[in-house]
C-alpha positions in Angstrom: 149.4 197.6 51.0 146.5 196.7 48.7 148.8 195.3 46.2 150.3 192.9 48.7 147.0 191.7 49.8 145.9 191.1 46.3 149.1 189.2 45.4 148.8 187.0 48.5 145.3 186.0 47.6 146.3 185.2 44.0 149.5 183.3 44.9 149.9 179.7 46.0 150.0 180.6 49.6 146.5 182.0 49.4 143.9 180.3 51.8 141.9 177.3 50.4 138.4 178.0 49.4 135.6 175.3 49.7 132.4 175.6 47.7 129.5 173.9 49.4 126.0 173.7 48.3 123.7 175.0 51.0 120.8 172.5 52.1 118.4 173.2 54.8 118.6 171.0 58.0 115.2 169.3 57.6 116.3 168.1 54.1 119.5 166.7 55.5 117.6 164.8 58.3 115.1 163.4 55.8 117.9 162.2 53.5 119.7 160.6 56.5 116.5 158.8 57.7 115.8 157.5 54.2 119.3 156.1 54.0 119.1 154.4 57.4 115.6 152.9 56.6 116.9 151.6 53.3 119.8 150.0 55.0 117.6 148.4 57.7 115.2 147.1 55.1 118.0 145.6 53.1 119.4 143.9 56.2 116.0 142.5 57.2 115.4 141.2 53.7 118.8 139.5 53.7 118.1 137.9 57.2 114.7 136.6 56.1 116.1 135.4 52.8 118.7 133.5 54.7 116.2 131.9 57.0 114.0 130.9 54.1 116.9 129.3 52.3 117.9 127.4 55.4 114.3 126.2 56.0 114.3 127.5 59.6 111.0 129.4 59.2 109.1 126.3 58.1 110.6 124.2 60.9 109.6 126.7 63.5 106.0 126.8 62.1 105.8 123.0 62.3 107.5 122.4 65.7 106.6 125.5 67.6 102.9 126.1 68.1 101.6 129.5 69.1 102.0 130.2 72.8 98.2 130.4 73.4 97.6 127.0 71.7 100.5 125.5 73.7 99.1 126.8 77.0 95.6 125.6 76.2 97.0 122.1 75.3 98.9 121.9 78.6 95.9 123.0 80.6 93.7 120.4 78.9 96.3 117.7 79.6 96.5 118.7 83.3 92.7 118.6 83.6 92.7 115.2 82.0 95.4 113.9 84.4 93.5 115.4 87.4 90.3 113.7 86.3 92.1 110.4 86.0 93.7 110.7 89.4 90.3 111.6 91.0 88.7 108.6 89.3 91.4 106.3 90.7 91.1 107.8 94.1 87.3 107.3 94.1 87.7 103.7 92.9 90.3 103.0 95.6 88.0 104.5 98.3 85.1 102.4 97.1 87.3 99.2 97.1 88.5 100.0 100.7 84.9 100.4 101.9 83.9 97.1 100.2 86.9 95.3 101.7 86.2 96.8 105.1 82.6 95.6 105.0 83.6 92.2 103.8 86.2 91.9 106.5 83.7 92.8 109.2 81.2 90.3 107.8 83.9 87.6 107.8 84.8 88.4 111.4 81.2 88.0 112.4 81.0 84.7 110.5 84.2 83.5 112.2 82.8 84.3 115.6 79.6 82.6 114.9 81.4 79.5 113.6 83.6 79.5 116.8 80.5 79.6 119.0 78.9 76.8 117.0 82.1 74.8 117.2 82.1 75.2 121.0 78.5 74.0 121.1 79.3 71.0 118.9 82.3 70.1 121.1 80.1 70.2 124.2 77.5 68.0 122.5 80.1 65.6 121.4 81.6 65.3 124.8 78.1 64.8 126.2 77.2 62.0 123.8 80.6 60.4 124.3 79.8 60.1 128.0 76.5 58.5 127.0 78.0 55.5 125.2 76.6 52.3 126.6 78.8 50.5 129.2 79.0 46.9 129.8 76.5 45.7 132.3 73.3 43.8 132.7 71.0 46.7 133.6 68.3 47.3 131.0 67.8 51.0 131.8 70.5 53.4 132.7 71.0 57.1 133.3 74.0 58.6 131.5 75.6 62.0 131.2 74.0 63.6 134.2 75.3 67.2 134.5 74.3 70.0 136.8 75.4 73.7 137.2 74.3 76.5 139.5 73.7 79.4 137.1 72.4 82.0 139.5 71.1 82.7 143.0 68.6 79.9 143.6 68.8 78.4 140.1 70.3 75.2 138.8 70.5 73.9 135.2 70.7 70.1 134.5 70.7 67.7 131.6 70.8 63.9 131.4 70.1 61.0 129.0 67.9 58.0 129.9 68.7 54.9 127.7 67.5 51.3 127.3 70.1 48.7 126.5 69.4 45.7 124.4 68.8 44.8 120.8 65.0 45.1 120.8 63.9 47.2 123.8 60.3 47.6 124.6 58.7 51.0 125.0 59.3 52.5 128.5 56.7 54.5 130.3 57.5 56.1 133.6 58.9 59.2 135.2 62.1 60.6 136.7 62.6 62.4 140.0 65.3 65.0 140.9 66.5 65.6 144.4 68.8 68.4 145.5 71.1 68.0 148.5 73.1 70.7 150.3 73.6 72.8 153.4 71.3 75.4 154.9 72.5 77.2 158.0 75.1 74.5 158.7 72.5 71.7 158.6 72.0 69.1 155.9 69.3 69.9 153.5 67.5 68.0 150.7 64.4 68.8 148.6 62.6 67.9 145.4 62.0 71.3 143.8 59.0 72.2 141.7 59.2 70.5 138.3 61.6 67.8 139.6 59.2 65.1 138.5 58.4 64.6 134.9 57.1 61.7 132.8 59.2 59.6 130.4 58.1 57.7 127.4 60.7 56.3 124.9 62.0 53.2 123.3 65.8 53.6 123.0 66.7 56.9 124.7 65.3 60.3 125.8 67.3 63.4 126.5 66.1 65.5 129.4 67.2 69.0 130.5 65.7 71.9 132.4 66.0 74.4 135.3 65.4 73.9 139.0 64.8 76.6 141.7 65.8 76.3 145.3 66.1 78.8 148.3 68.8 81.4 147.8 70.4 80.6 151.2 71.0 76.9 150.4 74.4 75.8 149.3 73.7 73.0 146.8 76.4 70.4 146.5 74.7 67.4 144.9 71.9 66.3 142.5 70.3 62.9 142.4 68.1 61.5 139.6 65.9 58.4 139.9 64.0 56.8 137.1 60.8 55.0 138.1 58.5 52.8 136.0 54.7 53.0 135.8 54.3 51.0 139.0 56.7 53.2 141.0 59.6 50.9 141.0 63.1 52.4 140.8 64.7 51.3 137.5 67.9 53.5 137.5 69.5 56.2 139.5 72.6 58.5 139.4 74.2 61.2 141.5 76.4 64.1 140.6 78.4 66.4 142.8 78.5 70.2 142.2 
């Protein structure tokens, strides 16, 4: 039996024997880590070498600033744009206020000019009515106007003129007489201030206010011009 076992071990059919060197596990892990590190370092070196040859690293440094610097630049640009927009808004508001003030002033001036135009038109109409008419009278009353402006108040205006190339100075007075109805009866009166003196060479404009009883309904005004001797030189009536 022993012989058979010995022959089997020495023959070709004997089991294969492997001789291995025995290394501890920490050494094996250290060798493996060194190999992996060397491979990674080699791969990184090859990658960086390729980037350097292609010039990509320099291009990135030129075109791509650092994130912090880029954010700061964007923030500064936004602030500058905000300040410009605020300045434009302030300027626009100031212009609007100035334009509004100018417009209000122009509206006031337009209203004043319209009122002055109305006054001028009234004066023009008044003086047009005062143009001399053909006639032989030397002294005339023109443009007599009267208007009741309140309870017991009447406003009047008239122009007394002397016709002729070289009129002499006139001295006299004028009298005003109101006519109307009071309680269904005819009524007439020369109110206080209805007589005033006149002294002119060519013309004299007269206007004023007359007072009368509030219950009277005035429907006419008469004016008479008297000379220094009391003679009537001209007269005119106007209906209200």
